N, C-alpha and C positions, 0 to 999 in steps of 0.2 A: 504493500500500500504506500509506504514511504517513497519507494522508487517511482511509483506511478505519479505521486504528487510532485516529486522533483522534476520528472520529465515534463509534466504539465506546466510548472513554473518556468522552466527553461524555454518551452515553446511560446508561452505568453510573453516572456522577456524579449525573445527574438522578434515577435510580431510588433511589440512596442518600439524596439530599436529600428526596425525596418520602416516603420510608419512615421518616424519622427519628421522626416522631410515632407512626406505625403500629407501630413496634418497641417502644414503651414497655412493653407487656405482657411481651414476651420479655425485655427488660432487667430488669424486676422479677422474673421467674421465675429469671433467672440470678443476680441479687443482690438479695435482698429487704431493701434498706435503707429507712429512712423516706423519703428523698428519692426513690428509685425508686418506692416505693409511691405517693407522691402523683402522680408523673407518670403512673402507670397510672390513678389515680383521675381525673385530669384528662382522660386519653384517653377514658375511659368517659363522663364527664360531658358532654364535647363531642361525643360520637357522636350522630347523629340520633335514635337510639332514646330517648336521655335529653333531649338539647337541644331536640327538637321539642316535648315536653310543657312544658318550662320556658319555652319561647318566647323572643321578643325584642320589642323596641319597633319597631313598624312604623307609620309616619305618626303617631307620638306616642301609639300605643295598644299596650298589652301584648297580644300575640297568640301563640297556638301556631302551629307550623309543621308541615308534613307532608313525607314523602319524604326520600330521602337528600340531596337538594339543598335541603332546608329551605324549601319553598315556603309561601306564606301559606295558612293553613288555610281551606278553603272554608266556606260557610254563615255568613260574617261572625262566626265565633266569636272572642271576646275576653274579657278579664277582666271586661267589663261584663255578660256573661251567663254567667259562670262559676258552677258549683256550689261553694259554700263548705261546709266541714265544721267540726264542733266535736266534742269528746270529752265524752260524758256517759253516765252509767249503764253504764260500762265498755265502751262501744262508740262508734264514730264515727256521727254523725248530721248530716244537712244543717242548716245554719243556717236558722232560720225566714225565709221570704221570699227565700231565695237560689235556690230552684228555679224559674228562669225557664222560659218555654215552650220555649226552645232552649238547651240547655247540654250539657256533656260527656256526661252520663248519658243524654241523648236517643238517642245512637247507641252510646256505649261501654258495653257491658254487662259481665257477669261472666266472659266468655271470648271468645277470638278468633273472628272470622268464619271460615267454612270455605273461603273462596276468596280469592285475591289481590285486594287493593283493598277488601275488606270492613273495616268498623271493627274495630279490636282491642278486647279487653276483658281485665280481670284482677280477681281477688278471691282471698282465702284466709282460712283460719280463724285466722291469727295476729293479724289486725287486723280484728275483726268490724265490719261496717258501712262499711268503707273502700271507696270507689268512685272511679272515674275522675274527676279534677278537675285544674284548673290550680294550680300553686304561685303564691304572691304575686309581684307585679312585682319585688320586691327580689331574687328568685331567678332572674331571667332569665339565660340563657346565650347571649349574643350571639355571632355568628360571629366567630371569631378571638380570643376571650377568652384571655388569657395565663394560664399556671399560677399566677403570683404573685397576680393579681387574683382568680382563683377561690378560691384558698387564703384570702386575706384576707376574702372574702365569707363563706366557711364559718365562719370564726372570729369573725365579727361577729354577735352575737345579734340585732341589729336587722335582719339580712338573711337569717338562716339558717332561719327558720320563721315560721309564723303559727298553728300548732296547739299549740306548746309552747315553753317556754324551753329552748333547747338548749345553753346554756353558751357558753364562749368561752375565750380564752387564760387569763383570770383564774378560770375555773371548769372546769378540764379533766376533773374527775370527772363533772360533769353532761354536758359535751360528749361524752365517751366513751360514757356510758350512752345518751344520746339518739341520737347519730349511728350507733353500731353497731346499735342497735335499728332505726333507720330503714332502713339499707341491708340489714339481714338479713331484716326482717319485711315491709316495705312491698311489697304486691303489684305496685305500679307499677314499683318497682325490679327486682323479680324478673322482671317481664314482659320487660325489655330483653333477656334471653337466651332468651326464648320468645315472640317477637313475632308469630308466626303466618306463614302462607304469603305469600311475595312480599316479605318484609322481611329485611334483614341484621340479624344479632344484634350486640349490643354486644361489644367485644373481650374475649377471655378467657372466664372463667366467673364465675358469680355467687359461687361459693365463694371464688375467688381475689380477687374484688372486696371481699368482706367481710374476708378476711384482710389485704388491703392497707390497708383502713381501720383495722384494729386495729394493724397495724405502724406506720402513720403516726402515729396518736395516741399509741401507747405510746412512740414516739421523740420525743415533745414537739411533734408537729404542725408540723414546720418548713415554712416557705414557700420555694419556689425564689426565687433572686435574679431 
């Protein structure tokens, strides 16, 4: 009996340990402090629906990943054949000569495929011309990135964008304006909660994710220890 009880306690302890990160959303819902808000932001950012697109360095090359186990993207897709965007005439447009024969837009269209395994897609009227593409290598989300490191990257203007200056600790006004706009309007961000058949959604809801971003920034954008 004692052995059975011990095994049960070990099993429960393992479940609690494995669920610590997974509970970040619920912790935030229970107490919406800036610190809890960021831990939920980190939970979403490191979820495969977001982290896959941000990619990681594989064999010295910035590559996107696929699947919940973050496998290397097929078709040899990398930053080298990535579609790059610029903002001109009030809409997003491909940078001249960035449209290689094979890039994200070759398969990722404006909406999800109708069956599991088909390429996902996203678009909306909030950001005209915005299409599926990779972020820059400075915005990679490697497996196991800690909340503090992710937080510091977001607050570093040299790492948080290549489309616009998004501010930093020294310019929280711009940081709030750009980051809230990014997470609220970006069709690729919104897609994480509508990823199409056969894919798990990002934790929580898009509405709560935007709210967490606002609470974190309004609270001074504190980084976890």
